[in-house]
N, C-alpha and C positions, 0 to 999 in steps of 0.2 A: 473414624476421626473423633478426637476428643471434643466434647461440647463444652464451651466456655459459658460462664455465668455473667461475665462483664456485659455492660450495655453494648449492643451491636452498633457498629459504625455504619459506613455507607460506601458503596462502590460507584465511582463515576467512570463510565465507559466513554472516553473522550477522544476526539480526533486532533491530530497534529498537523494535518495537511500533507502535501506531497513532497516536501523537501525545503523549499524556501521558508525560513522561520517566520517571515513577515506574513505568511498566509495562515498562521494559526489564529483561531477565533478568540475574541475577548473572553468568552465564557470558559474556554479551555484554560486560558491564562489565569483567570480568577481561581479556578479549582487547583491549578498547579501551585499557586501562591498559598493556598490553604492546606495542601495535601500533607498527610503524615507519611504516606507511602506512595511511591510512584512505580508502577510496573510498566516498563516501556518496551515497545517493539524495536527491532533493529532499524526500520526505515523511518526514523524520527531524527530530525536534526539535533545534534548535540547542543547547538546554540539555544534551542528552546529550553532545554534543561538548565543550561548555565544561566540564562537570562531570567527565566520566569519561575523556576521551581523554588518552593519554600526551602531556605537554607538548612532547616532542620529535618527535611524529609529524607527517608531512606529510599534510595533509587535502585531498583533491581532491573537489570536488562534481561528480558525474557523473549528475545527474538527468535525467528526461524530463518533458515537459509535454504529452503527448497532443495533438499537432497545434497547440500554442500555444507561441510563443516558441522559445527555444533548447532543444535536446535533444541529449544526448550519444549518438552512434551506439553500438550494442552492440559493434561491431567495435573501436571505440576503447577501450571498457571492457575487453574481452578482452585487447587489447594491453598495457594498463596492468597488468593482473594478471600477465601473463607477464614483462614488463620488471622489475617490482619483485621478483617472486619469484625470478627468475634473478639478481638482485643480492643474494640472501640475506635479503630482508626478510620480516618477518611482516606480511602484508597482510590487513586486515579490510575485507571488502566488506560495507558496512552497508546493509541494506535496510529500508524502512518496513514495518510490520506483521510478518508472518511471512516467513521466508526463501524459502518455496517456493509460497505461495498467490498466483497471478497475478503472478509475477515471472519474470524471464528467467534463472532459476537453471539451467535445462537448458543454455543456451548457455555459461554460465560453467563448469558442471561438465564439459561436453565439452572446453572449452578447457584446463582444468587437467589433465584426464586425458590429453589428447593430448600435452601437454608434460611429463608425468610430474611434476607439481607436487603435493606433499602438500596435502590440504585437509580441512576439517571443516565440517559444517553445524550451525548453532546455531538452533533454532526460537524462535518468539516468539509474542506475542499478535497474531493476525491482525485486520485491520480489522473484519471482520464481528462477531467476538466482542467486541471493544472497543466498537464502536458499539452493539450490542445491550445490553451491560451498562450502559453510560452512558445508555441510553434507558429502562432498566427494562423490557426486553423479552426474556423467556426464549424462545429460539428454538425449543425443543421442549417448550413447556409442556404438561403433561398435559391432554388434552381439547381442545387447540388444534392440535397438530402432533406427529407422531412422528418427523420427520426434517427435515433442513435441507439445502438445495442451494446451493452457491456457483457463480455463473454470471457471465458478462459478455456484453454485447451492444453492439457498437460499429459493426457493419456488417451488411448485410442477409443475408449468406450464413453468418453464424456459427451460427444455429439454423435447422433445417428446419421446414417447415410441420407435419409430423407431431410434431416435438418441441414446438412451440408448443401443439398440441392436448393433448398429454400434460401439459404444464405447467399449462394452464388447468384440468385436471381432477384434479390431484394435491392432496392435503391437506398436502403438505410446505411448509415455509416456504422462500421463494425469496429469496436474497440476491444482488443484482446489483452487481458491482464495475464501476467505470469506465463507468457507463451512465446517468448523470444527464442527459447531453446527448441521449440517445436515449430517454428515459423515456416521452415521449408515444407513441412507436411501440411500446414494450414493452407499455404499458397497452392501447393499441388492439388489439394482437394477442391479448392475453389476453381482452379483452372480446369480440372477434370470435369467439373459441372458447368463449364462454359460461362464463367463470370465475365462481365463486360470488359472490353479492352479499354474503356474509359476509366476504370478503377486504378487507383494507385495505392502503394503501400508506404507507410512511414513507420520507422522504428525510432522512438524517442528515448534515448538513454538518460537516466538520472534527471528526469524532467524537473524543471524549476530550480535546479541547483547550479552552482558555478561550473559543474562538469557536464552540463547538458550537451548532447550531440543529437543531430537528426539525420537519418539516412532515408532517402526517398527514391522511388523508382516506379515506373509502370509495373503492375502486378505480373505481367508476363515476362519481365526481364529482371525482377528483383533477385531471385535466387541465384542467377548466374552472375549478376553484378556484385553481390555481397556474399558469395558462397564461402569465402574464407574469413568472414567477419565474425568475431565473438562479441556479442553485445553485453555491456556491463549491466548488472542488476542494480536497481530495478529498471526494466524497460517496458514501455507501453507500445503496443502495435495498433496502428490505425489503418483501416482499409476502406476505401471509398473514393468517390469523386472529389470530396472536399480536400483530400491530401494535396491535390494540385495547387491549392491556394497558398500553401505554406511558402512556396518560392517567392510569392508576391508580398506576403504579410509577415514573414518571420522577422520579428523585431529583436530577437536575442542573439542569433548566430550560434555557430558551433564553438565549443571550447577546444576541440581537438585533444582533449585529455581523456585518458583511460583510467585515471586515478579514481578510486572509490570514494564517494562523498560520505557514505554511511559506514560506521564501524562494523567489523565482523563480530560475530557472537562468540563470546568467551564461555567456557564451562560455567554453569550456574553457581558453583561453589566459589567462584572468584569474580563474579560480575555484579556485585552489589556494593554500594557505597552510601555513606551518609554525608550529605553535602557540607555540614559544618564539623564533621568528624568528632562530635562530642558524645556520641552514643555508639553502642556496639552495632556492627553491621549485621543485618538479618541474613541468615543463611537458610537455604531450603534443605 
C-alpha cells in the first residue's frame, strides 16, 4: 500500500445501537457531525445518517449479510480506513449495536495500530440489551437468572460437546447472536443435554425497530411450533427462565411485518454517497 505524507487523521470506532435511532449515544452523534468519512455497517438505521451525519461527509456502506447477497470483505474495510486516515480525514467506522460485541473490531484495531493511526472506541447499546428491553425481558431478573451470556452459533465447531452440556445445566440467561438460522440445532443440543423444562425461547426479530416481532415458546415445543418460520435478520435469540416474563412486561407488541428495516448491501462500487453532493464520490 502506498504510504502518504499528509498529516494522519483519526479513526473513530463508534456504535449506532440496535436499530431505534434514538438509542444512539451523544458521543457517536458528535463524531458523526464532525466526520469527513463514514464507513457504516448494514445494521445501522438510515435515520441516524440522515439526521446526524455531517452534510459534507462521504458515506460508504460496507455491510455484511452473513452468506446472503453482497458483503464487503474485511480487508477492503481495513484498506478504506488506512486510505482515508492517511489523507488526514476524520473517519467514523459506524457499527450496529455496540462497537465490540460480535463485531470485527479486533481486525480494525490491529490495522490502525499497525499503521500508527490514532483511534477511539465509542461504546453503545448492544443488540441483546436493546432486544431484551423492548421485549420487557430483564435478563438477570431476581429469582430467574443471576448472569447472562452472549454467544453465537453458526457452525458445528463453534461450541464443544462439553460446553453444550454446561449450557444446558446453567441457570444463566443465554443470548445467541447471528444464530436464528441454526436455532433448531441449538435447541436440539440443549434438549439432548436435558435442559430444564422451565426454560423458554424467544426470537426477537429486528429488535427496537418498527418491524419488531417476538416469537416465544417453551424450549421443548419451540421447534415444532415455529418449524416453518423464517426469521428476518437481524434476530436475537434468548433462552432461559426470564423469557417467560415477556408475556407480562412486553410493552411494544408485535408489528406482524416481515419487511426489512435495514437496507440490503449493494456492491461497493455503487454504495457510496456524499451527503451534499458537492464532491466526488469515493470509490474503493
